[in-house]
N, CA, C, O and CB atoms as a CASP TS submission, in Angstrom:
PFRMAT TS
TARGET T0000
AUTHOR 0000-0000-0000
METHOD Language model
MODEL 1
PARENT N/A
ATOM      1  N   MET     1     106.695 120.843 155.960  1.00  0.00           N
ATOM      2  CA  MET     1     106.705 121.392 157.402  1.00  0.00           C
ATOM      3  C   MET     1     108.277 121.541 157.225  1.00  0.00           C
ATOM      4  O   MET     1     109.114 120.713 156.869  1.00  0.00           O
ATOM      5  CB  MET     1     106.044 120.301 158.818  1.00  0.00           C
ATOM      6  N   GLU     2     108.421 123.150 157.666  1.00  0.00           N
ATOM      7  CA  GLU     2     109.743 123.015 157.648  1.00  0.00           C
ATOM      8  C   GLU     2     110.004 123.333 159.588  1.00  0.00           C
ATOM      9  O   GLU     2     109.111 123.698 160.352  1.00  0.00           O
ATOM     10  CB  GLU     2     110.502 124.264 156.323  1.00  0.00           C
ATOM     11  N   HIS     3     111.365 123.077 159.947  1.00  0.00           N
ATOM     12  CA  HIS     3     111.627 123.194 161.483  1.00  0.00           C
ATOM     13  C   HIS     3     112.988 123.879 161.607  1.00  0.00           C
ATOM     14  O   HIS     3     113.939 123.677 160.853  1.00  0.00           O
ATOM     15  CB  HIS     3     111.645 121.692 162.276  1.00  0.00           C
ATOM     16  N   SER     4     112.965 124.683 162.613  1.00  0.00           N
ATOM     17  CA  SER     4     114.119 125.735 162.531  1.00  0.00           C
ATOM     18  C   SER     4     114.746 125.815 164.036  1.00  0.00           C
ATOM     19  O   SER     4     114.064 125.162 164.825  1.00  0.00           O
ATOM     20  CB  SER     4     113.509 127.331 162.002  1.00  0.00           C
ATOM     21  N   PHE     5     115.596 126.295 164.484  1.00  0.00           N
ATOM     22  CA  PHE     5     115.944 126.710 165.834  1.00  0.00           C
ATOM     23  C   PHE     5     116.036 128.444 165.738  1.00  0.00           C
ATOM     24  O   PHE     5     117.051 129.019 166.131  1.00  0.00           O
ATOM     25  CB  PHE     5     117.479 125.917 166.322  1.00  0.00           C
ATOM     26  N   GLY     6     115.218 128.968 165.345  1.00  0.00           N
ATOM     27  CA  GLY     6     115.300 130.100 165.736  1.00  0.00           C
ATOM     28  C   GLY     6     114.691 130.860 167.243  1.00  0.00           C
ATOM     29  O   GLY     6     114.148 130.294 168.192  1.00  0.00           O
ATOM     30  N   GLY     7     114.918 131.944 167.112  1.00  0.00           N
ATOM     31  CA  GLY     7     114.179 132.388 168.556  1.00  0.00           C
ATOM     32  C   GLY     7     115.273 132.646 169.267  1.00  0.00           C
ATOM     33  O   GLY     7     116.406 132.731 168.794  1.00  0.00           O
ATOM     34  N   PRO     8     114.838 132.836 170.929  1.00  0.00           N
ATOM     35  CA  PRO     8     115.649 132.616 171.883  1.00  0.00           C
ATOM     36  C   PRO     8     116.140 131.209 172.126  1.00  0.00           C
ATOM     37  O   PRO     8     117.280 130.959 172.518  1.00  0.00           O
ATOM     38  CB  PRO     8     115.094 133.095 172.897  1.00  0.00           C
ATOM     39  N   PHE     9     115.257 130.347 171.883  1.00  0.00           N
ATOM     40  CA  PHE     9     115.885 129.035 171.765  1.00  0.00           C
ATOM     41  C   PHE     9     117.076 128.479 171.359  1.00  0.00           C
ATOM     42  O   PHE     9     117.983 127.844 171.897  1.00  0.00           O
ATOM     43  CB  PHE     9     115.326 128.525 171.210  1.00  0.00           C
ATOM     44  N   GLY    10     116.702 129.091 169.740  1.00  0.00           N
ATOM     45  CA  GLY    10     118.126 128.958 168.751  1.00  0.00           C
ATOM     46  C   GLY    10     119.047 129.448 169.307  1.00  0.00           C
ATOM     47  O   GLY    10     120.028 128.705 169.284  1.00  0.00           O
ATOM     48  N   THR    11     119.231 130.530 169.896  1.00  0.00           N
ATOM     49  CA  THR    11     120.186 131.396 170.516  1.00  0.00           C
ATOM     50  C   THR    11     120.838 130.621 171.734  1.00  0.00           C
ATOM     51  O   THR    11     122.042 130.528 171.972  1.00  0.00           O
ATOM     52  CB  THR    11     119.483 132.749 170.970  1.00  0.00           C
ATOM     53  N   LEU    12     120.138 130.264 172.212  1.00  0.00           N
ATOM     54  CA  LEU    12     120.597 129.293 173.558  1.00  0.00           C
ATOM     55  C   LEU    12     121.438 128.118 172.957  1.00  0.00           C
ATOM     56  O   LEU    12     122.596 127.875 173.296  1.00  0.00           O
ATOM     57  CB  LEU    12     119.142 128.555 174.486  1.00  0.00           C
ATOM     58  N   PHE    13     120.783 127.477 172.103  1.00  0.00           N
ATOM     59  CA  PHE    13     121.222 126.230 171.529  1.00  0.00           C
ATOM     60  C   PHE    13     122.588 126.634 170.760  1.00  0.00           C
ATOM     61  O   PHE    13     123.589 126.046 171.170  1.00  0.00           O
ATOM     62  CB  PHE    13     120.040 125.562 170.523  1.00  0.00           C
ATOM     63  N   ALA    14     122.711 127.268 170.032  1.00  0.00           N
ATOM     64  CA  ALA    14     123.888 127.654 169.146  1.00  0.00           C
ATOM     65  C   ALA    14     124.913 128.026 170.060  1.00  0.00           C
ATOM     66  O   ALA    14     126.068 127.674 169.821  1.00  0.00           O
ATOM     67  CB  ALA    14     123.604 128.829 168.124  1.00  0.00           C
ATOM     68  N   GLY    15     124.572 128.868 171.348  1.00  0.00           N
ATOM     69  CA  GLY    15     125.507 129.291 172.493  1.00  0.00           C
ATOM     70  C   GLY    15     126.161 128.214 172.981  1.00  0.00           C
ATOM     71  O   GLY    15     127.384 128.170 173.113  1.00  0.00           O
ATOM     72  N   LEU    16     125.208 127.105 173.330  1.00  0.00           N
ATOM     73  CA  LEU    16     125.756 125.870 174.281  1.00  0.00           C
ATOM     74  C   LEU    16     126.447 125.072 173.128  1.00  0.00           C
ATOM     75  O   LEU    16     127.619 124.739 173.307  1.00  0.00           O
ATOM     76  CB  LEU    16     124.420 124.848 175.203  1.00  0.00           C
ATOM     77  N   GLY    17     125.877 124.767 172.062  1.00  0.00           N
ATOM     78  CA  GLY    17     126.944 124.272 171.091  1.00  0.00           C
ATOM     79  C   GLY    17     128.624 124.991 170.525  1.00  0.00           C
ATOM     80  O   GLY    17     129.681 124.395 170.315  1.00  0.00           O
ATOM     81  N   LEU    18     128.294 126.460 170.413  1.00  0.00           N
ATOM     82  CA  LEU    18     129.890 126.939 170.725  1.00  0.00           C
ATOM     83  C   LEU    18     130.691 127.151 172.120  1.00  0.00           C
ATOM     84  O   LEU    18     131.843 127.436 172.445  1.00  0.00           O
ATOM     85  CB  LEU    18     130.014 128.248 170.175  1.00  0.00           C
ATOM     86  N   GLY    19     129.793 126.938 172.597  1.00  0.00           N
ATOM     87  CA  GLY    19     130.791 126.395 174.115  1.00  0.00           C
ATOM     88  C   GLY    19     131.420 125.330 174.354  1.00  0.00           C
ATOM     89  O   GLY    19     132.480 125.254 174.975  1.00  0.00           O
ATOM     90  N   ALA    20     130.531 124.047 173.663  1.00  0.00           N
ATOM     91  CA  ALA    20     131.191 122.982 173.876  1.00  0.00           C
ATOM     92  C   ALA    20     132.417 122.687 172.924  1.00  0.00           C
ATOM     93  O   ALA    20     133.386 121.943 173.079  1.00  0.00           O
ATOM     94  CB  ALA    20     130.276 122.019 173.865  1.00  0.00           C
ATOM     95  N   PHE    21     132.120 123.357 172.090  1.00  0.00           N
ATOM     96  CA  PHE    21     133.229 123.538 170.932  1.00  0.00           C
ATOM     97  C   PHE    21     134.366 124.019 171.291  1.00  0.00           C
ATOM     98  O   PHE    21     135.392 123.362 171.118  1.00  0.00           O
ATOM     99  CB  PHE    21     132.881 124.380 169.889  1.00  0.00           C
ATOM    100  N   TYR    22     134.386 125.616 172.023  1.00  0.00           N
ATOM    101  CA  TYR    22     135.260 125.981 172.378  1.00  0.00           C
ATOM    102  C   TYR    22     136.195 125.363 173.641  1.00  0.00           C
ATOM    103  O   TYR    22     137.417 125.439 173.760  1.00  0.00           O
ATOM    104  CB  TYR    22     134.855 126.974 172.410  1.00  0.00           C
ATOM    105  N   ALA    23     135.222 124.729 174.539  1.00  0.00           N
ATOM    106  CA  ALA    23     135.754 124.027 175.416  1.00  0.00           C
ATOM    107  C   ALA    23     136.664 122.651 175.202  1.00  0.00           C
ATOM    108  O   ALA    23     137.718 122.292 175.725  1.00  0.00           O
ATOM    109  CB  ALA    23     134.773 123.842 176.083  1.00  0.00           C
ATOM    110  N   ALA    24     135.741 121.994 174.139  1.00  0.00           N
ATOM    111  CA  ALA    24     136.844 120.791 173.630  1.00  0.00           C
ATOM    112  C   ALA    24     138.358 121.212 173.088  1.00  0.00           C
ATOM    113  O   ALA    24     139.410 120.594 173.250  1.00  0.00           O
ATOM    114  CB  ALA    24     136.148 119.981 172.301  1.00  0.00           C
ATOM    115  N   LEU    25     138.044 122.895 172.154  1.00  0.00           N
ATOM    116  CA  LEU    25     139.372 123.183 171.870  1.00  0.00           C
ATOM    117  C   LEU    25     140.284 123.637 172.593  1.00  0.00           C
ATOM    118  O   LEU    25     141.464 123.423 172.312  1.00  0.00           O
ATOM    119  CB  LEU    25     139.437 123.812 171.119  1.00  0.00           C
ATOM    120  N   ILE    26     139.979 124.227 173.476  1.00  0.00           N
ATOM    121  CA  ILE    26     140.833 124.376 174.663  1.00  0.00           C
ATOM    122  C   ILE    26     141.781 123.005 175.404  1.00  0.00           C
ATOM    123  O   ILE    26     142.963 122.803 175.684  1.00  0.00           O
ATOM    124  CB  ILE    26     139.794 124.914 175.701  1.00  0.00           C
ATOM    125  N   TRP    27     140.382 122.198 175.519  1.00  0.00           N
ATOM    126  CA  TRP    27     140.975 120.639 176.258  1.00  0.00           C
ATOM    127  C   TRP    27     142.068 120.063 175.339  1.00  0.00           C
ATOM    128  O   TRP    27     143.148 119.586 175.687  1.00  0.00           O
ATOM    129  CB  TRP    27     139.637 119.277 176.380  1.00  0.00           C
ATOM    130  N   ILE    28     141.562 120.205 174.070  1.00  0.00           N
ATOM    131  CA  ILE    28     143.040 119.405 173.308  1.00  0.00           C
ATOM    132  C   ILE    28     143.900 120.186 173.187  1.00  0.00           C
ATOM    133  O   ILE    28     144.995 119.625 173.207  1.00  0.00           O
ATOM    134  CB  ILE    28     143.011 118.805 171.867  1.00  0.00           C
ATOM    135  N   ASN    29     143.978 121.610 173.024  1.00  0.00           N
ATOM    136  CA  ASN    29     145.272 122.196 173.159  1.00  0.00           C
ATOM    137  C   ASN    29     146.168 122.205 174.573  1.00  0.00           C
ATOM    138  O   ASN    29     147.351 122.542 174.620  1.00  0.00           O
ATOM    139  CB  ASN    29     145.040 123.519 172.771  1.00  0.00           C
ATOM    140  N   VAL    30     145.561 121.874 175.435  1.00  0.00           N
ATOM    141  CA  VAL    30     146.103 121.716 176.736  1.00  0.00           C
ATOM    142  C   VAL    30     146.731 120.375 176.990  1.00  0.00           C
ATOM    143  O   VAL    30     147.728 120.191 177.688  1.00  0.00           O
ATOM    144  CB  VAL    30     145.077 121.955 177.703  1.00  0.00           C
ATOM    145  N   LEU    31     146.097 119.528 176.399  1.00  0.00           N
ATOM    146  CA  LEU    31     146.428 118.022 176.081  1.00  0.00           C
ATOM    147  C   LEU    31     148.014 117.884 175.214  1.00  0.00           C
ATOM    148  O   LEU    31     149.086 117.317 175.423  1.00  0.00           O
ATOM    149  CB  LEU    31     145.024 117.368 175.003  1.00  0.00           C
ATOM    150  N   LEU    32     147.437 118.744 174.176  1.00  0.00           N
ATOM    151  CA  LEU    32     148.765 118.788 172.889  1.00  0.00           C
ATOM    152  C   LEU    32     149.909 119.346 173.771  1.00  0.00           C
ATOM    153  O   LEU    32     150.915 118.636 173.756  1.00  0.00           O
ATOM    154  CB  LEU    32     148.460 120.052 171.279  1.00  0.00           C
ATOM    155  N   GLY    33     149.979 120.455 174.531  1.00  0.00           N
ATOM    156  CA  GLY    33     150.944 120.799 175.342  1.00  0.00           C
ATOM    157  C   GLY    33     151.431 119.864 176.355  1.00  0.00           C
ATOM    158  O   GLY    33     152.651 119.799 176.507  1.00  0.00           O
ATOM    159  N   VAL    34     150.885 119.338 176.867  1.00  0.00           N
ATOM    160  CA  VAL    34     151.023 118.739 178.121  1.00  0.00           C
ATOM    161  C   VAL    34     151.847 117.249 177.430  1.00  0.00           C
ATOM    162  O   VAL    34     152.789 116.704 178.004  1.00  0.00           O
ATOM    163  CB  VAL    34     149.325 118.547 179.038  1.00  0.00           C
ATOM    164  N   PHE    35     151.342 116.836 176.291  1.00  0.00           N
ATOM    165  CA  PHE    35     152.055 115.605 175.821  1.00  0.00           C
ATOM    166  C   PHE    35     153.022 115.692 174.809  1.00  0.00           C
ATOM    167  O   PHE    35     153.732 114.733 174.508  1.00  0.00           O
ATOM    168  CB  PHE    35     151.188 114.704 175.371  1.00  0.00           C
ATOM    169  N   LEU    36     153.089 116.805 174.260  1.00  0.00           N
ATOM    170  CA  LEU    36     154.372 117.174 173.300  1.00  0.00           C
ATOM    171  C   LEU    36     155.514 117.689 173.819  1.00  0.00           C
ATOM    172  O   LEU    36     156.658 117.399 173.468  1.00  0.00           O
ATOM    173  CB  LEU    36     154.083 118.131 172.334  1.00  0.00           C
ATOM    174  N   THR    37     155.142 118.560 174.771  1.00  0.00           N
ATOM    175  CA  THR    37     156.357 119.439 175.343  1.00  0.00           C
ATOM    176  C   THR    37     157.551 118.501 175.628  1.00  0.00           C
ATOM    177  O   THR    37     158.683 118.734 175.204  1.00  0.00           O
ATOM    178  CB  THR    37     155.942 120.249 176.789  1.00  0.00           C
ATOM    179  N   PRO    38     157.273 117.589 176.261  1.00  0.00           N
ATOM    180  CA  PRO    38     158.403 116.463 176.589  1.00  0.00           C
ATOM    181  C   PRO    38     159.130 115.858 175.533  1.00  0.00           C
ATOM    182  O   PRO    38     160.301 115.482 175.593  1.00  0.00           O
ATOM    183  CB  PRO    38     157.842 115.317 177.267  1.00  0.00           C
ATOM    184  N   LEU    39     158.256 115.779 174.427  1.00  0.00           N
ATOM    185  CA  LEU    39     158.993 115.172 173.018  1.00  0.00           C
ATOM    186  C   LEU    39     160.215 115.924 172.586  1.00  0.00           C
ATOM    187  O   LEU    39     161.249 115.551 172.032  1.00  0.00           O
ATOM    188  CB  LEU    39     157.981 115.240 171.697  1.00  0.00           C
ATOM    189  N   PHE    40     159.729 117.273 173.066  1.00  0.00           N
ATOM    190  CA  PHE    40     160.928 118.120 172.553  1.00  0.00           C
ATOM    191  C   PHE    40     161.927 118.322 173.252  1.00  0.00           C
ATOM    192  O   PHE    40     163.103 118.366 172.890  1.00  0.00           O
ATOM    193  CB  PHE    40     160.664 119.280 172.234  1.00  0.00           C
ATOM    194  N   LEU    41     161.327 118.501 174.666  1.00  0.00           N
ATOM    195  CA  LEU    41     162.305 118.837 175.626  1.00  0.00           C
ATOM    196  C   LEU    41     163.490 117.803 175.959  1.00  0.00           C
ATOM    197  O   LEU    41     164.662 118.125 175.766  1.00  0.00           O
ATOM    198  CB  LEU    41     161.576 119.113 176.813  1.00  0.00           C
ATOM    199  N   VAL    42     163.156 116.641 176.428  1.00  0.00           N
ATOM    200  CA  VAL    42     163.896 115.578 176.480  1.00  0.00           C
ATOM    201  C   VAL    42     165.187 115.629 175.405  1.00  0.00           C
ATOM    202  O   VAL    42     166.307 115.612 175.917  1.00  0.00           O
ATOM    203  CB  VAL    42     162.955 114.445 176.268  1.00  0.00           C
ATOM    204  N   PRO    43     165.101 115.682 174.158  1.00  0.00           N
ATOM    205  CA  PRO    43     166.054 115.261 173.083  1.00  0.00           C
ATOM    206  C   PRO    43     167.042 117.007 173.341  1.00  0.00           C
ATOM    207  O   PRO    43     168.258 117.062 173.157  1.00  0.00           O
ATOM    208  CB  PRO    43     165.030 114.840 171.121  1.00  0.00           C
ATOM    209  N   LEU    44     166.491 117.825 173.627  1.00  0.00           N
ATOM    210  CA  LEU    44     167.077 119.199 173.848  1.00  0.00           C
ATOM    211  C   LEU    44     167.923 118.620 175.094  1.00  0.00           C
ATOM    212  O   LEU    44     169.027 118.207 174.738  1.00  0.00           O
ATOM    213  CB  LEU    44     165.879 120.610 174.174  1.00  0.00           C
ATOM    214  N   THR    45     167.710 118.519 176.212  1.00  0.00           N
ATOM    215  CA  THR    45     168.449 118.247 177.263  1.00  0.00           C
ATOM    216  C   THR    45     169.385 117.319 176.574  1.00  0.00           C
ATOM    217  O   THR    45     170.541 117.728 176.675  1.00  0.00           O
ATOM    218  CB  THR    45     167.684 117.724 178.485  1.00  0.00           C
ATOM    219  N   TRP    46     169.276 116.170 175.884  1.00  0.00           N
ATOM    220  CA  TRP    46     170.692 115.259 175.326  1.00  0.00           C
ATOM    221  C   TRP    46     171.458 116.117 174.597  1.00  0.00           C
ATOM    222  O   TRP    46     172.653 116.076 174.890  1.00  0.00           O
ATOM    223  CB  TRP    46     170.416 113.925 174.287  1.00  0.00           C
ATOM    224  N   VAL    47     171.103 116.985 173.624  1.00  0.00           N
ATOM    225  CA  VAL    47     172.223 117.798 172.606  1.00  0.00           C
ATOM    226  C   VAL    47     172.916 118.658 173.869  1.00  0.00           C
ATOM    227  O   VAL    47     174.144 118.668 173.961  1.00  0.00           O
ATOM    228  CB  VAL    47     171.376 119.030 171.112  1.00  0.00           C
ATOM    229  N   GLN    48     172.170 119.307 174.741  1.00  0.00           N
ATOM    230  CA  GLN    48     172.628 120.168 175.598  1.00  0.00           C
ATOM    231  C   GLN    48     173.799 119.660 176.397  1.00  0.00           C
ATOM    232  O   GLN    48     174.795 120.354 176.598  1.00  0.00           O
ATOM    233  CB  GLN    48     171.600 120.561 176.376  1.00  0.00           C
ATOM    234  N   ASP    49     173.623 118.135 176.956  1.00  0.00           N
ATOM    235  CA  ASP    49     174.392 117.671 177.650  1.00  0.00           C
ATOM    236  C   ASP    49     175.983 117.184 176.678  1.00  0.00           C
ATOM    237  O   ASP    49     177.146 117.103 177.073  1.00  0.00           O
ATOM    238  CB  ASP    49     173.510 116.592 178.358  1.00  0.00           C
ATOM    239  N   ALA    50     175.486 116.982 175.560  1.00  0.00           N
ATOM    240  CA  ALA    50     176.582 116.430 175.030  1.00  0.00           C
ATOM    241  C   ALA    50     177.482 117.739 174.424  1.00  0.00           C
ATOM    242  O   ALA    50     178.631 117.590 174.007  1.00  0.00           O
ATOM    243  CB  ALA    50     176.119 115.299 173.932  1.00  0.00           C
ATOM    244  N   VAL    51     176.864 118.881 174.441  1.00  0.00           N
ATOM    245  CA  VAL    51     177.473 120.293 174.252  1.00  0.00           C
ATOM    246  C   VAL    51     178.238 120.525 175.284  1.00  0.00           C
ATOM    247  O   VAL    51     179.466 120.500 175.206  1.00  0.00           O
ATOM    248  CB  VAL    51     176.530 121.420 174.134  1.00  0.00           C
ATOM    249  N   LEU    52     177.664 120.747 176.233  1.00  0.00           N
ATOM    250  CA  LEU    52     178.541 120.685 177.557  1.00  0.00           C
ATOM    251  C   LEU    52     179.364 120.039 177.804  1.00  0.00           C
ATOM    252  O   LEU    52     180.389 120.485 178.320  1.00  0.00           O
ATOM    253  CB  LEU    52     178.105 120.490 178.477  1.00  0.00           C
ATOM    254  N   ALA    53     179.193 118.785 177.522  1.00  0.00           N
ATOM    255  CA  ALA    53     180.649 117.350 177.809  1.00  0.00           C
ATOM    256  C   ALA    53     181.449 117.519 176.781  1.00  0.00           C
ATOM    257  O   ALA    53     182.562 117.063 177.041  1.00  0.00           O
ATOM    258  CB  ALA    53     180.211 115.436 177.716  1.00  0.00           C
ATOM    259  N   LYS    54     181.360 118.076 175.489  1.00  0.00           N
ATOM    260  CA  LYS    54     182.379 118.627 174.462  1.00  0.00           C
ATOM    261  C   LYS    54     183.266 119.851 175.113  1.00  0.00           C
ATOM    262  O   LYS    54     184.487 119.933 175.254  1.00  0.00           O
ATOM    263  CB  LYS    54     181.536 119.197 173.085  1.00  0.00           C
ATOM    264  N   ARG    55     182.309 120.692 175.431  1.00  0.00           N
ATOM    265  CA  ARG    55     183.242 121.915 176.077  1.00  0.00           C
ATOM    266  C   ARG    55     184.078 121.705 177.191  1.00  0.00           C
ATOM    267  O   ARG    55     185.177 122.212 177.415  1.00  0.00           O
ATOM    268  CB  ARG    55     182.446 123.014 176.552  1.00  0.00           C
ATOM    269  N   ALA    56     183.367 120.819 177.933  1.00  0.00           N
ATOM    270  CA  ALA    56     184.554 120.610 179.203  1.00  0.00           C
ATOM    271  C   ALA    56     185.675 119.657 178.713  1.00  0.00           C
ATOM    272  O   ALA    56     186.794 119.830 179.197  1.00  0.00           O
ATOM    273  CB  ALA    56     183.858 119.839 180.711  1.00  0.00           C
ATOM    274  N   ARG    57     185.514 118.779 177.906  1.00  0.00           N
ATOM    275  CA  ARG    57     186.948 118.232 177.319  1.00  0.00           C
ATOM    276  C   ARG    57     187.355 119.157 176.676  1.00  0.00           C
ATOM    277  O   ARG    57     188.564 118.985 176.831  1.00  0.00           O
ATOM    278  CB  ARG    57     187.020 117.023 176.430  1.00  0.00           C
ATOM    279  N   LYS    58     187.242 120.231 175.914  1.00  0.00           N
ATOM    280  CA  LYS    58     188.145 121.004 175.392  1.00  0.00           C
ATOM    281  C   LYS    58     188.716 121.785 176.184  1.00  0.00           C
ATOM    282  O   LYS    58     189.837 122.184 175.869  1.00  0.00           O
ATOM    283  CB  LYS    58     187.756 121.611 174.514  1.00  0.00           C
ATOM    284  N   THR    59     188.128 122.217 177.406  1.00  0.00           N
ATOM    285  CA  THR    59     188.822 123.298 178.259  1.00  0.00           C
ATOM    286  C   THR    59     189.684 122.237 179.300  1.00  0.00           C
ATOM    287  O   THR    59     190.549 122.813 179.960  1.00  0.00           O
ATOM    288  CB  THR    59     187.566 124.478 179.151  1.00  0.00           C
ATOM    289  N   ALA    60     189.597 121.246 179.454  1.00  0.00           N
ATOM    290  CA  ALA    60     190.311 120.348 180.462  1.00  0.00           C
ATOM    291  C   ALA    60     191.664 119.875 179.618  1.00  0.00           C
ATOM    292  O   ALA    60     192.487 119.124 180.142  1.00  0.00           O
ATOM    293  CB  ALA    60     189.265 118.947 180.978  1.00  0.00           C
TER
END
């Protein structure tokens, strides 16, 4: 006996599955942006502070 999700219910089932997939994809990308951005920004501020301090010592 063969079972399939064809017809209108199959279309709804596939739409719900794809909707859940894309919602999860957007969610993980938002979380990656929120948690990974400080990992790059904080060291960049350290480098910027060091460059500005070196420039201030050079002009003084």
